[in-house]
C-alpha positions in Angstrom: 125.2 154.8 -30.5 126.6 155.1 -34.9 125.0 153.6 -37.0 127.4 150.4 -38.8 128.9 151.1 -42.1 128.4 148.4 -44.5 129.8 147.5 -48.1 129.5 144.9 -50.3 132.3 142.5 -50.8 131.7 142.6 -54.6 132.1 146.8 -53.8 135.5 145.8 -52.3 136.9 143.3 -54.8 136.4 146.3 -57.8 138.7 148.9 -55.5 141.1 146.3 -54.4 141.6 144.9 -58.0 142.1 148.6 -59.1 145.0 149.3 -56.2 146.5 146.5 -57.2 146.8 146.5 -60.3 148.9 150.5 -59.9 151.1 148.7 -58.3 151.5 145.6 -60.1 151.4 145.7 -63.6 151.5 142.5 -63.7 147.4 142.3 -62.8 145.2 141.7 -65.9 141.3 141.2 -65.4 138.5 139.3 -67.3 135.6 139.3 -67.2 132.2 137.8 -68.9 130.4 140.7 -69.6 129.1 141.8 -66.0 131.8 144.7 -64.8 128.8 146.6 -63.6 127.7 144.2 -61.4 131.4 142.3 -60.3 132.3 145.7 -59.7 135.8 144.6 -61.9 134.9 148.1 -63.7 136.4 149.8 -61.3 139.8 148.6 -62.6 138.8 148.5 -66.1 138.9 152.3 -65.6 141.8 152.6 -64.3 143.9 150.2 -66.3 141.5 149.0 -69.5 145.2 148.3 -71.3 145.0 145.7 -69.2 141.4 144.2 -68.7 139.4 142.2 -71.1 135.9 141.7 -71.5 134.9 138.4 -73.2 131.7 138.0 -73.2 129.3 135.8 -71.8 131.5 133.0 -72.3 132.9 132.0 -68.9 134.3 128.5 -69.6 136.8 130.5 -72.4 137.9 133.2 -70.4 139.7 130.4 -67.9 140.9 129.0 -70.4 141.9 132.5 -71.7 143.3 133.4 -67.9 145.3 130.0 -68.0 147.1 131.0 -71.2 147.9 134.7 -69.7 149.8 133.1 -66.2 151.8 131.1 -68.8 153.1 134.1 -70.2 153.8 135.8 -66.6 150.8 137.5 -65.8 148.3 137.5 -62.7 144.7 137.5 -64.1 142.0 137.8 -62.0 139.1 135.8 -63.9 135.5 137.4 -62.9 131.8 136.4 -63.1 129.0 135.2 -60.7 129.9 132.4 -59.0 127.3 130.5 -60.5 128.7 130.9 -63.9 132.9 131.1 -62.5 132.8 128.0 -60.1 129.3 126.3 -61.9 129.6 126.7 -65.8 133.6 127.0 -65.9 134.0 124.2 -63.5 135.5 122.0 -66.4 138.2 124.4 -67.4 139.0 126.0 -63.6 139.5 121.9 -62.7 141.3 120.8 -65.8 143.4 124.1 -67.4 144.2 126.0 -64.1 143.7 123.3 -61.2 146.0 120.3 -62.9 148.7 122.8 -64.3 148.0 124.5 -61.0 148.4 128.2 -62.6 148.5 131.3 -60.9 145.1 132.8 -61.9 142.7 133.9 -59.3 139.4 133.8 -59.3 136.5 136.2 -58.5 133.5 134.4 -57.7 131.1 137.4 -57.1 127.0 137.3 -55.9 127.5 133.9 -54.0 124.9 132.6 -52.1 121.1 133.2 -51.4 121.9 136.7 -50.6 121.9 137.5 -54.0 117.9 137.9 -54.0 116.3 138.4 -56.9 117.9 136.4 -59.3 116.5 133.3 -57.9 117.9 129.7 -57.5 119.3 129.9 -60.8 121.7 132.4 -59.9 122.3 131.7 -56.1 125.0 129.5 -55.5 125.2 127.6 -52.3 127.6 124.9 -54.0 130.6 126.9 -55.3 132.5 126.5 -51.9 132.0 122.5 -52.5 133.5 122.1 -56.2 136.3 124.4 -55.1 137.2 122.4 -52.1 137.4 119.3 -54.3 140.1 120.8 -56.8 143.6 119.3 -55.4 146.0 122.6 -55.1 142.7 125.2 -55.1 142.9 127.5 -52.1 139.6 129.1 -50.6 138.6 132.3 -49.6 135.0 133.5 -49.0 136.3 136.9 -46.9 133.5 138.8 -44.5 133.6 142.2 -44.9 135.1 145.1 -46.7 138.8 145.0 -44.7 138.8 141.1 -45.3 138.0 141.5 -49.1 140.6 143.8 -49.8 143.1 141.7 -47.4 142.0 138.8 -49.5 142.5 140.0 -52.6 146.5 141.0 -52.3 146.7 137.9 -50.2 145.9 136.3 -53.6 148.0 137.8 -55.9 151.1 136.9 -53.3 150.1 133.4 -53.8 151.4 131.6 -56.0 148.5 129.0 -57.8 145.5 129.1 -58.3 142.9 130.8 -55.7 138.9 130.8 -55.7 137.5 134.2 -53.9 134.0 133.9 -52.5 132.2 138.0 -52.4 128.4 138.7 -51.7 126.5 141.4 -53.9 124.4 142.4 -50.3 125.7 145.3 -48.1 127.4 143.6 -45.1 128.7 145.4 -41.5 132.4 146.7 -41.9 133.0 144.0 -38.3 137.3 143.5 -38.9 137.8 147.5 -39.1 140.9 147.8 -36.3 144.6 148.5 -35.9 145.4 144.9 -33.9 143.2 143.3 -38.0 145.8 140.5 -39.3 145.2 138.4 -42.6 147.0 135.1 -43.3 146.1 132.9 -45.9 145.1 130.2 -43.8 144.8 131.4 -40.5 141.1 131.8 -38.0 140.4 134.8 -36.9 138.6 134.9 -33.2 136.5 137.2 -32.3 134.6 136.3 -29.5 136.2 134.6 -26.9 134.1 131.6 -25.0 133.7 128.7 -22.9 130.3 127.0 -23.3 130.5 126.5 -27.1 132.3 127.5 -30.2 130.7 129.6 -33.1 132.6 128.9 -36.6 131.2 130.9 -39.2 132.7 132.2 -42.5 131.6 135.0 -44.9 128.4 136.9 -44.7 127.3 135.5 -41.7 130.0 136.3 -39.7 128.5 139.9 -38.3 125.4 138.1 -37.3 127.1 135.1 -35.4 128.7 137.8 -33.3 125.0 139.8 -32.8 123.6 136.0 -32.0 126.4 135.6 -29.8 125.4 139.1 -27.6 122.2 137.5 -27.3 123.6 133.7 -26.0 125.2 135.9 -23.5 122.4 137.3 -21.4 120.9 133.7 -21.7 124.3 133.3 -19.3 125.2 130.9 -22.7 129.3 132.1 -23.5 129.9 131.6 -26.9 133.4 131.3 -28.8 133.6 132.9 -32.6 136.1 132.5 -34.9 135.6 134.0 -38.5 137.0 131.4 -40.7 137.7 132.9 -44.1 140.4 130.3 -46.0 138.5 127.5 -45.9 141.0 126.1 -48.1 143.7 125.2 -46.6 141.7 125.5 -42.8 143.1 126.5 -40.0 142.9 123.0 -38.4 145.0 124.0 -35.1 142.2 126.7 -34.6 139.2 125.1 -34.8 140.8 121.8 -32.2 141.6 123.6 -30.3 138.3 125.5 -30.1 136.2 122.0 -30.3 138.2 120.9 -27.0 138.1 124.6 -25.1 134.4 124.3 -25.7 133.5 120.7 -25.8 130.5 121.4 -28.6 130.7 123.8 -32.3 128.8 125.0 -34.1 129.3 126.3 -37.9 127.1 128.7 -40.1 127.5 129.8 -43.5 125.1 130.8 -46.5 126.2 127.7 -48.2 124.8 124.7 -48.6 125.5 122.6 -45.6 126.7 119.7 -47.5 130.8 120.2 -48.6 130.9 123.9 -47.1 132.4 124.9 -44.1 130.4 122.5 -41.6 131.4 119.6 -43.3 135.5 120.7 -43.6 135.5 121.5 -39.9 133.5 117.7 -39.6 135.9 116.0 -41.4 138.9 117.9 -39.0 136.8 117.2 -36.0 135.9 113.5 -36.4 139.3 112.7 -37.1 141.7 114.7 -34.4 139.0 115.5 -31.8 135.7 114.0 -31.8 133.0 116.7 -30.7 128.9 117.0 -31.1 128.5 119.5 -34.6 125.0 121.6 -35.6 125.6 123.0 -38.9 124.3 126.1 -40.1 123.5 126.5 -43.4 121.3 125.8 -46.7 120.0 122.7 -46.3 120.4 120.8 -49.3 117.6 123.1 -51.3 117.2 125.2 -54.1 117.0 129.7 -53.3 114.0 131.6 -54.2 113.4 135.0 -55.9 113.1 137.7 -52.9 114.8 139.9 -51.3 118.0 139.5 -49.8 117.3 140.2 -45.9 114.0 138.5 -46.4 115.7 135.1 -48.0 117.7 135.4 -45.1 115.7 135.3 -42.6 113.4 132.8 -44.4 116.4 129.9 -44.7 117.9 130.3 -41.1 121.0 133.0 -41.3 119.7 136.1 -39.9 120.6 136.9 -36.3 117.1 135.9 -34.7 117.3 132.0 -36.0 121.0 131.4 -36.1 120.5 132.5 -31.5 117.3 130.6 -31.7 119.3 127.3 -32.8 122.5 128.1 -31.0 120.6 128.1 -27.5 118.4 125.2 -28.7 121.6 123.6 -29.4 123.5 124.0 -26.3 121.0 123.3 -23.8 
């Protein structure tokens, strides 16, 4: 069996930006002294006249991006998720969200898989923060194919968009002719009748593997990839819950305020269903190798499988 191709979605971000910049001369990329890490350096090399290094001043970078948006440019402001969503939250809210400007925020190095950078850089709260800003679209792609499509969709969307990317290379699972990316629409990756696994970002591929292990135990799990957390595909979520009766959400993010909370919000109102949330459980991360951290925090394939197996009984 051939080895599955793995690509970090931050690499996808940089490559997609460079391609987008070639096609559209109104694309401008800003970075906060992290171009090598966020991979916006790929855009810088291709389009140096439309790249702005704002230095280690993320809040100012968001303000500059807001100003550029008022002139008709489409700015992609880039930094680690901890800084783009955390440090610059006030500017994102007041300078981008409130006037509903056409700014795209490319946030890399999200979640505990940032690894050795440790707890201060492992942002597990960014989705929760960005969900609260009125009019903000929140996208968390699962692989290279989806990340590239998400960047293009963000460009085409009129209004603020938060894009979440990871540092760790993840399996390419959407490399198929029938794949279609549509804002606000989830993707059914596996049909099933016993329960529904709703996942986003990095753990999606692990959930597919876990579903195969569950099948060997006689548990038929439906797997849905939610790349757009806001607006959420409520119709798909409700239909799946009614069809299978139980729902599990999986995310490399706090179980507070992220995908799990969004799913519970809609189900409590439209289709009360038993839900188990798998994610980071109200704790900070720590320094360590990414794969070991994912295992310790219960986001590897085996941990997801064991938790869902117990929940399915």
